[in-house]
C-alpha positions as CSV (number, residue, x, y, z in Angstrom):
1,M,3.1,-12.2,3.9
2,S,0.3,-14.6,3.2
3,K,1.0,-17.7,1.1
4,R,-2.6,-18.6,0.6
5,H,-2.8,-17.7,-3.0
6,R,0.5,-19.2,-4.1
7,G,0.8,-22.6,-5.7
8,D,2.6,-25.3,-3.9
9,D,4.2,-26.6,-7.0
10,S,6.2,-23.6,-8.2
11,A,7.9,-20.6,-6.7
12,P,6.6,-17.3,-7.8
13,L,8.5,-15.4,-10.5
14,S,10.3,-12.2,-9.6
15,K,9.0,-8.9,-10.8
16,A,11.8,-8.6,-13.4
17,E,11.0,-12.0,-14.8
18,L,7.3,-11.2,-15.0
19,R,8.0,-8.0,-16.9
20,A,10.4,-9.7,-19.3
21,H,7.9,-12.4,-20.0
22,A,5.1,-9.9,-20.6
23,H,7.4,-7.9,-22.9
24,A,8.3,-11.0,-24.9
25,E,4.6,-11.9,-25.3
26,R,3.7,-8.3,-26.4
27,H,6.5,-8.5,-28.9
28,R,5.3,-11.8,-30.2
29,V,1.7,-10.5,-30.7
30,K,2.9,-7.3,-32.3
31,G,5.0,-9.4,-34.8
32,E,2.1,-11.7,-35.6
33,L,-0.2,-8.7,-36.2
34,H,2.3,-7.1,-38.5
35,A,2.6,-10.3,-40.5
36,L,-1.1,-10.7,-40.6
37,A,-1.6,-7.1,-41.8
38,A,0.9,-7.6,-44.6
39,S,-0.8,-10.8,-45.8
40,V,-4.4,-9.5,-45.7
41,G,-4.3,-7.6,-49.0
42,R,-2.2,-10.2,-50.9
43,S,-3.1,-13.7,-50.1
44,R,-5.9,-13.6,-47.5
45,D,-9.3,-12.0,-47.0
46,V,-10.2,-10.3,-43.9
47,D,-12.7,-12.9,-43.0
48,E,-10.1,-15.7,-43.1
49,C,-7.8,-14.0,-40.5
50,D,-7.7,-14.9,-36.9
51,E,-6.4,-12.3,-34.5
52,P,-3.5,-13.6,-32.5
53,A,-4.4,-14.0,-28.8
54,V,-2.3,-13.2,-25.8
55,E,-1.4,-16.7,-24.6
56,W,0.3,-15.6,-21.3
57,K,-1.0,-13.5,-18.5
58,P,-0.2,-13.5,-14.9
59,M,-2.4,-15.7,-12.8
60,H,-4.1,-12.8,-11.0
61,H,-5.5,-11.8,-14.4
62,L,-7.1,-15.2,-14.9
63,D,-8.3,-16.0,-11.4
64,H,-11.9,-14.9,-11.2
65,H,-12.1,-15.8,-7.4
66,H,-9.2,-13.5,-6.7
67,A,-10.7,-10.7,-8.8
68,S,-14.1,-10.9,-7.1
69,E,-12.5,-10.9,-3.6
70,R,-10.5,-7.8,-4.6
71,E,-13.6,-6.1,-5.9
72,S,-15.5,-6.8,-2.8
73,G,-12.7,-5.4,-0.7
74,R,-12.7,-2.0,-2.3
75,R,-13.1,1.0,-0.2
76,R,-16.8,1.6,0.5
77,L,-18.4,5.1,0.5
78,R,-18.1,6.6,4.0
79,H,-21.6,7.4,5.2
80,W,-20.6,10.5,7.1
81,K,-19.2,12.1,3.9
82,M,-22.5,11.9,2.1
83,K,-24.7,15.0,1.9
84,E,-27.7,13.1,3.4
85,W,-25.6,12.5,6.5
86,K,-24.6,16.1,6.8
87,R,-28.1,17.2,6.3
88,R,-29.4,14.9,8.9
89,T,-26.7,16.1,11.3
90,N,-27.6,19.7,10.7
91,A,-31.3,19.0,11.1
92,R,-30.6,17.3,14.4
93,R,-28.6,20.3,15.6
94,T,-31.3,22.8,14.7
95,R,-33.9,20.6,16.4
96,I,-31.8,20.5,19.6
97,Q,-31.4,24.2,19.5
98,L,-35.2,24.7,19.1
99,E,-35.8,22.4,22.0
100,L,-33.4,24.3,24.2
101,R,-35.0,27.6,23.3
102,H,-38.4,26.2,24.0
103,A,-37.2,24.8,27.4
104,K,-35.7,28.2,28.4
105,S,-38.8,30.1,27.5
106,A,-41.2,27.7,29.3
């Protein structure tokens, strides 16, 4: 497997560690939102509140270069599956049949 996108300074986390970290971050945000919702009516106005941001995301969510590479590598539309291609093929077939009939009759 390619090591091109891995950093040299740290080893990649295992899938279980990534899931645990993401779970803890979601739990933290949910707790902050709950506390914020409880304090809005009592001691704070809605305009004073800041929504808690997600501080941690895996690197592939933050890497714009990686995202653009992945987007450009998406599967392109196959030209022979388009209706225009099929129409062109059918038109070519009928033209060849007409030419053959014309050649036989001449």
